[in-house]
C-alpha positions in Angstrom: 22.3 15.0 31.4 18.8 14.4 29.9 16.8 17.4 29.4 13.7 18.1 31.4 10.8 19.9 30.2 9.8 23.1 31.8 6.3 21.9 32.8 7.9 19.0 34.9 7.7 19.5 38.6 10.1 16.8 40.3 8.4 16.9 43.6 4.8 16.4 42.1 6.2 13.7 39.8 7.8 11.9 42.8 4.8 12.2 45.0 2.4 11.1 42.3 4.4 7.9 41.6 4.6 7.3 45.5 1.0 7.9 45.9 0.2 5.4 42.9 2.5 2.8 44.4 0.8 3.1 47.8 -2.6 2.5 46.1 -1.3 -0.4 44.2 -0.1 -1.9 47.4 -3.6 -1.7 48.9 -4.6 -4.4 46.1 -1.3 -6.4 45.9 -0.6 -7.6 48.6 -3.1 -5.7 50.9 -6.4 -7.1 50.0 -4.9 -10.3 48.6 -3.7 -11.0 52.2 -6.9 -9.8 53.8 -9.0 -11.9 51.5 -6.8 -15.1 52.1 -7.0 -14.6 56.0 -10.7 -13.9 56.1 -12.1 -16.9 54.3 -12.2 -20.4 55.2 -8.6 -22.0 54.7 -10.1 -24.0 51.7 -10.8 -20.8 49.8 -7.5 -19.0 50.6 -5.7 -19.4 47.3 -8.7 -18.6 45.1 -9.6 -15.7 47.1 -6.3 -14.0 46.8 -5.8 -15.0 43.2 -9.1 -13.4 42.2 -7.5 -10.2 43.3 -4.1 -10.9 41.8 -5.7 -11.8 38.5 -7.8 -8.7 38.4 -4.8 -6.3 39.1 -2.9 -7.6 36.0 -5.9 -8.0 33.8 -7.2 -4.4 34.4 -3.8 -2.9 33.7 -3.6 -4.5 30.3 -7.1 -3.5 29.3 -6.5 0.0 30.8 -3.5 0.9 28.6 -5.1 -0.7 25.3 -8.4 1.1 25.6 -9.8 1.7 29.1 -7.9 4.9 30.2 -9.1 6.9 27.2 -12.7 5.7 27.8 -12.3 7.1 31.3 -10.2 10.2 30.9 -9.8 10.7 27.2 -11.4 13.2 24.6 -15.1 13.6 24.6 -17.3 11.1 22.7 -20.6 10.8 24.7 -21.5 12.8 28.1 -20.5 9.5 29.8 -17.4 8.2 28.0 -14.4 9.2 26.1 -13.0 8.0 22.8 -11.2 4.5 23.5 -7.7 4.2 22.3 -4.2 3.0 23.5 -1.7 4.9 25.6 1.3 3.1 24.7 3.2 5.3 22.2 6.4 6.9 23.6 5.3 10.3 22.4 2.1 10.1 24.5 3.9 8.7 27.5 6.4 11.7 27.6 3.9 14.4 27.2 2.5 16.6 30.0 -0.4 15.0 31.9 -3.7 16.4 30.5 -7.3 15.3 31.0 -8.7 16.8 27.5 -12.3 17.0 28.2 -12.1 18.8 31.7 -8.8 20.7 30.8 -7.1 19.6 33.9 -3.4 19.5 33.7 -0.5 18.4 36.1 3.2 19.0 36.2 4.1 15.3 35.6 4.0 13.0 32.4 1.1 11.1 31.0 2.8 8.0 31.9 2.4 8.7 35.6 -1.2 9.8 35.2 -2.1 6.5 33.3 -0.6 4.6 36.0 -2.0 6.5 38.8 -5.7 6.1 37.4 -5.0 2.4 36.8 -4.4 1.6 40.2 -7.9 3.0 41.3 -9.4 1.1 38.5 -7.8 -2.2 39.6 -8.8 -1.9 43.3 -12.3 -1.3 42.3 -12.5 -4.8 40.7 -10.7 -6.1 43.7 -13.2 -4.8 46.2 -16.0 -6.1 44.0 -14.4 -9.6 44.4 -15.0 -9.6 48.1 -18.7 -10.1 47.5 -18.3 -13.1 45.2 -15.5 -15.3 47.1 -16.0 -18.7 48.1 -18.2 -19.9 45.0 -17.6 -17.7 41.9 -16.4 -19.7 38.9 -13.0 -18.4 38.3 -13.4 -18.5 34.5 -16.6 -16.4 34.9 -14.4 -13.9 36.9 -11.8 -13.9 34.0 -14.4 -12.8 31.7 -16.2 -10.4 34.2 -13.2 -8.3 34.9 -12.6 -6.7 31.3 -16.4 -6.2 30.6 -17.2 -4.6 34.0 -14.1 -2.4 33.7 -15.1 -1.1 30.3 -19.0 -0.9 30.6 -19.2 0.2 34.3 -16.1 1.7 35.7 -14.8 3.6 32.9 -18.3 5.3 32.3 -18.6 6.4 36.0 -15.1 7.6 36.0 -15.6 9.7 32.8 -19.0 11.2 34.1 -17.4 12.3 37.4 -13.6 12.7 36.9 -13.0 12.9 33.3 -15.1 16.0 32.5 -18.5 14.2 31.8 -22.0 15.3 32.7 -21.8 14.7 36.4 -18.7 16.9 36.6 -20.6 19.5 34.8 -23.4 19.2 37.2 -21.1 19.9 40.0 -20.9 16.4 41.9 -17.9 16.4 44.1 -16.1 13.1 44.6 -12.6 13.9 45.8 -11.1 10.5 45.4 -13.5 7.8 44.6 -16.4 7.6 47.1 -18.8 7.2 44.2 -16.5 6.1 41.3 -14.9 3.3 43.3 -16.7 2.5 46.5 -20.5 3.1 45.5 -19.7 1.4 42.3 -18.1 -1.8 43.7 -20.6 -2.0 46.5 -23.5 -1.9 43.9 -21.9 -4.3 41.6 -20.7 -6.6 44.4 -24.3 -7.0 45.9 -26.1 -7.3 42.4 -23.4 -9.7 41.2 -23.7 -11.9 44.5 -27.5 -12.1 43.6 -26.7 -13.4 40.2 -24.0 -15.9 41.2 -26.0 -17.5 44.0 -24.8 -18.3 47.5 -22.1 -20.6 48.9 -22.8 -24.0 50.3 -25.1 -23.7 53.4 -22.3 -25.3 55.6 -19.8 -22.6 54.5 -22.3 -19.7 55.3 -23.1 -21.2 58.6 -19.3 -21.7 59.6 -17.7 -18.8 57.9 -15.0 -18.2 60.6 -11.7 -16.5 59.1 -8.7 -19.0 58.9 -6.1 -16.4 60.0 -7.1 -13.0 61.7 -3.5 -12.1 61.8 -3.5 -11.8 58.1 -6.5 -10.0 58.1 -4.9 -7.3 60.2 -1.8 -7.3 58.2 -4.0 -6.8 55.2 -5.9 -4.1 56.9 -3.0 -2.2 58.0 -1.6 -1.9 54.4 -5.1 -0.8 53.4 -5.2 1.9 55.9 -1.7 3.4 55.2 -2.1 3.0 51.6 -5.1 5.3 51.7 -2.7 8.1 52.4 -1.8 7.6 48.7 -5.3 7.0 47.7 -6.7 10.5 48.8 -3.4 12.3 49.2 -2.7 11.8 45.5 -5.6 13.1 44.0 -4.9 16.8 44.0 -2.2 15.8 41.3 0.4 17.8 43.2 2.4 17.6 46.5 0.2 20.5 47.7 -1.2 21.8 50.9 -4.5 20.2 50.0 -2.8 16.8 49.8 -1.7 17.3 53.3 -5.3 18.1 54.5 -6.7 15.0 52.5 -4.2 12.6 54.4 -4.9 14.0 57.9 -8.6 13.9 57.4 -8.3 10.4 56.0 -6.7 9.1 59.1 -8.9 11.1 61.5 -12.1 9.6 59.8 -10.7 5.9 59.7 -9.9 6.1 63.5 -13.2 7.8 64.5 -15.1 5.2 62.6 -13.1 2.2 63.8 -13.7 3.3 67.6 -17.3 3.9 67.0 -17.8 0.5 65.4 -16.0 -1.2 68.2 -18.2 0.6 70.8 -21.3 -0.5 68.9 -20.1 -4.2 69.1 -19.5 -4.0 72.7 -23.0 -2.4 73.4 -24.6 -5.0 71.2 -22.6 -8.2 71.5 -20.7 -7.5 74.7 -17.2 -8.0 73.1 -15.0 -6.0 70.8 -14.6 -7.8 67.5 -11.4 -7.5 65.5 -13.2 -8.2 62.2 -15.7 -5.6 63.2 -12.9 -3.1 63.9 -11.6 -3.6 60.6 -14.9 -3.1 58.9 -15.3 0.1 60.8 -11.8 1.2 59.7 -12.8 0.5 56.2 -16.1 2.3 56.4 -14.3 5.4 57.7 -11.8 5.3 54.8 -14.6 4.9 52.4 -16.7 7.6 53.7 -14.0 10.2 53.9 -12.8 9.5 50.2 -15.3 11.8 48.6 -14.7 14.5 51.0 -11.1 14.2 51.9 -9.5 17.5 51.0 -12.6 19.7 51.0 -13.8 19.3 54.5 -12.3 20.6 58.0 -10.9 18.1 60.5 -14.1 18.4 62.7 -16.1 17.4 59.9 -13.9 14.3 59.4 -14.7 13.3 62.9 -18.4 13.8 62.4 -18.2 11.7 59.2 -16.4 8.9 61.1 -19.1 9.0 63.6 -21.6 8.4 60.8 -19.6 5.7 58.9 -18.9 3.9 62.2 -22.7 3.6 63.1 -24.9 3.7 60.0 -23.2 0.9 58.2 -22.9 -1.1 61.6 -26.7 -0.9 61.7 -26.9 -1.8 58.2 -24.8 -4.9 58.4 -25.8 -6.0 62.0 -29.5 -5.1 62.2 -30.9 -4.6 58.6 -28.6 -7.2 56.9 -29.7 -10.0 59.4 -33.3 -9.3 59.8 -34.4 -8.6 56.3 -35.0 -11.9 54.4 -33.9 -10.5 51.1 -30.6 -9.2 52.5 -30.0 -12.6 54.1 -30.8 -14.2 50.7 -27.9 -12.5 48.9 -24.5 -14.0 49.7 -22.3 -10.9 50.0 -19.5 -12.6 51.7 -17.6 -9.6 53.0 -20.5 -7.3 53.4 -19.4 -5.1 50.5 -22.8 -3.5 50.4 -22.5 -2.1 53.9 -18.9 -1.3 53.8 -18.7 0.3 50.4 -22.2 1.0 49.2 -23.7 2.4 52.6 -20.4 3.9 53.6 -20.1 5.6 50.2 -23.6 7.0 50.5 -22.8 8.3 54.0 -19.6 10.0 52.6 -21.1 11.4 49.4 -24.0 12.9 51.3 -21.8 14.3 54.0 -19.6 15.9 51.4 -22.5 17.8 50.2 -23.1 19.2 53.7 -19.6 19.7 54.9 -17.6 20.7 52.1 -16.0 24.3 52.7 -15.3 27.2 50.3 -11.6 27.2 51.3 -11.2 23.5 50.8 -13.0 23.4 47.3 -10.7 26.3 46.1 -7.7 24.4 47.3 -8.8 21.5 45.4 -9.2 23.8 42.3 -13.0 23.2 42.0 -15.5 26.0 41.6 -18.2 24.7 44.0 -19.0 27.2 46.7 -18.8 24.7 49.5 -21.7 22.5 50.9 -24.8 23.2 53.0 -22.6 24.5 56.1 -21.3 27.2 53.5 -24.8 28.2 52.5 -24.8 26.0 49.4 -27.5 23.4 50.2 -28.2 22.5 46.7 -24.8 20.6 46.8 -26.5 17.9 48.8 -29.0 17.4 45.9 -26.2 17.1 43.3 -24.5 14.5 45.5 -27.8 12.6 45.7 -28.3 12.7 42.0 -24.9 11.6 41.2 -25.4 8.5 43.6 -28.5 7.6 41.8 -26.8 7.6 38.4 -24.0 5.4 39.9 -26.4 3.0 41.4 -28.6 2.7 38.4 -25.8 2.3 36.0 -24.1 -0.4 37.9 -27.4 -2.3 38.7 -28.0 -2.6 35.0 -24.6 -3.4 33.6 -23.7 -5.7 36.3 -26.9 -7.7 35.5 -26.2 -7.5 31.7 -22.8 -8.7 32.0 -23.6 -11.5 34.3 -26.4 -12.6 31.9 -24.1 -12.3 28.9 -21.5 -14.7 30.7 -24.2 -17.1 31.9 -26.7 -17.3 29.0 -24.6 -16.2 25.8 -21.1 -17.6 26.7 -22.7 -20.4 28.5 -20.1 -20.2 31.4 -21.6 -21.0 34.8 -21.4 -18.2 37.4 -21.2 -20.4 40.3 -19.0 -23.5 40.8 -20.4 -26.9 41.1 -21.4 -28.2 44.4 -18.6 -30.8 44.2 -16.0 -28.0 43.6 -17.5 -26.0 46.3 -17.0 -28.9 48.7 -13.4 -29.2 47.8 -12.2 -25.7 47.6 -8.9 -24.3 46.0 -7.6 -27.8 45.0 -10.8 -28.2 42.6 -10.1 -25.1 40.8 -6.3 -24.5 40.9 -4.7 -27.8 41.9 -3.1 -26.3 44.8 -3.8 -25.7 48.5 -2.9 -23.0 50.8 -1.5 -25.2 53.7 0.2 -28.3 53.7 1.1 -29.7 57.1 4.1 -32.2 56.5 5.3 -34.2 53.5 2.7 -36.8 52.6 0.0 -35.0 54.3 -3.4 -33.9 52.9 -7.1 -34.0 53.2 -9.0 -37.0 52.3 -12.6 -37.9 52.4 -14.2 -40.5 54.8 -17.7 -40.3 53.6 -20.4 -40.0 50.9 -19.7 -38.0 47.7 -22.2 -38.1 44.8 -24.1 -40.5 46.8 -21.2 -42.9 47.2 -18.9 -43.8 50.0 -15.6 -42.3 48.9 -12.2 -42.7 50.7 -8.9 -41.2 49.8 -9.8 -38.1 47.6 -8.0 -35.0 48.6 -10.5 -32.4 49.4 -9.0 -29.5 51.4 -11.7 -29.4 54.0 -11.5 -29.9 57.8 -15.0 -30.8 58.9 -18.1 -32.8 58.1 -16.4 -36.3 57.9 -13.2 -35.1 55.9 -10.1 -35.8 57.9 -6.7 -33.9 57.8 -3.8 -36.3 57.7 -1.9 -38.8 55.6 -3.7 -40.2 52.8 -3.5 -44.0 53.2 -4.9 -45.0 49.7 -3.0 -42.9 47.4 0.6 -44.0 47.2 1.9 -41.4 44.9 0.7 -37.7 44.9 1.8 -35.6 42.0 3.0 -32.2 42.7 3.0 -29.0 40.7 0.2 -26.8 39.4 -2.4 -29.5 38.6 -1.3 -30.2 35.0 -1.0 -33.8 33.9 -2.5 -36.9 35.5 -3.3 -36.6 39.1 -4.6 -39.6 41.1 -6.5 -37.3 43.4 -8.5 -35.9 40.5 -8.9 -39.3 39.0 -10.3 -40.6 42.3 -12.9 -37.7 42.4 -14.0 -38.2 38.8 -14.5 -42.0 39.3 -18.1 -43.0 39.0 
């Protein structure tokens, strides 16, 4: 029998790996399915693949240098010393965050993977603002750069023992590190990339609401690991975090649905999903340090304030309308993250803070009103840092690397096939979509486009006798037809 170190707690180790897997499932396949269903059919593959690529790319960057920037030994007040986590000796040692001095009764390998799934989902959430027009090559470059210069810095500052942790900012499981960061970066990045085609913005109906609900369900239950895993133990506080997570999500969903009924006269399924997400985001910074009644109050706030932001402020303010944040990441993650962070400063309890092993003497309800100020200060840093670095990264990709951030109008008209040589749905052998109208100022007939409106007809293509299959490599008569002048 293999020997077990005295520090290993098998229950904690099993729960931490389970929690990490639950969070991983939120991205792959949770948000992949949600994204593929919530966009127009011509963007289903590209949207899902942006999430799929980010998940894999973040992992490789994380184990080579990212983890130690976020959780390693002190280098700067906002960053650790970069380095790999791949030696067997390192992976077998007891989990320890060296700057903060926090340890856990499971190995470093589990800690590295657990923190990875949080880093990955942050990029996946950000992608929700970029869907339907970002150049995939630009996304390939953006992911490792933003992970390194934005996510890792904020993670170290709050979780890794950096200056915001020393200040006393409470972020139980990522309301700031993940959601406020992704909400800020998504909105700023969407401004830099530019909008979708006008026709796609005007007709943006989801192609499969059933898939959206499946993805939302995986996201909701996966949040049990998201918040329940952050005590780094199968502890009593983990149970509190899981219960509060579900209370807040349910309350927020119901409030959003009631707002939809009051304002539009009908309960919207997509609206209910947004309400659920806002509740999950809002409770995240507070999950294990607030009481159940506070979770209900936070759900009330997250089900109404982001609703007002999305449905009133977002639609009536010209600048907000000009920024094409496809899935409303600003409202569901930035605004909900602010609601949650400030509410944490109000509702944090002394006993909950002690159970989470932090020294904060609760929030405003416990007589520690200054905690609200700490939470606001932390939010300001996260917002400012992400505005600057997201902009710098976008400018670097566009002006230094000379990679367009946005696809061409021709590619945007086509959709998935133009970028990946594949389409989400094929309706029978020999079926496809073909143009019956102008393209580049000429009348073009027979080029597969993957669209279903504006003069583009779904059906058997009469002018292409042979259509190559596969991933798009080699000669393709469809592509040749599109390129023909």
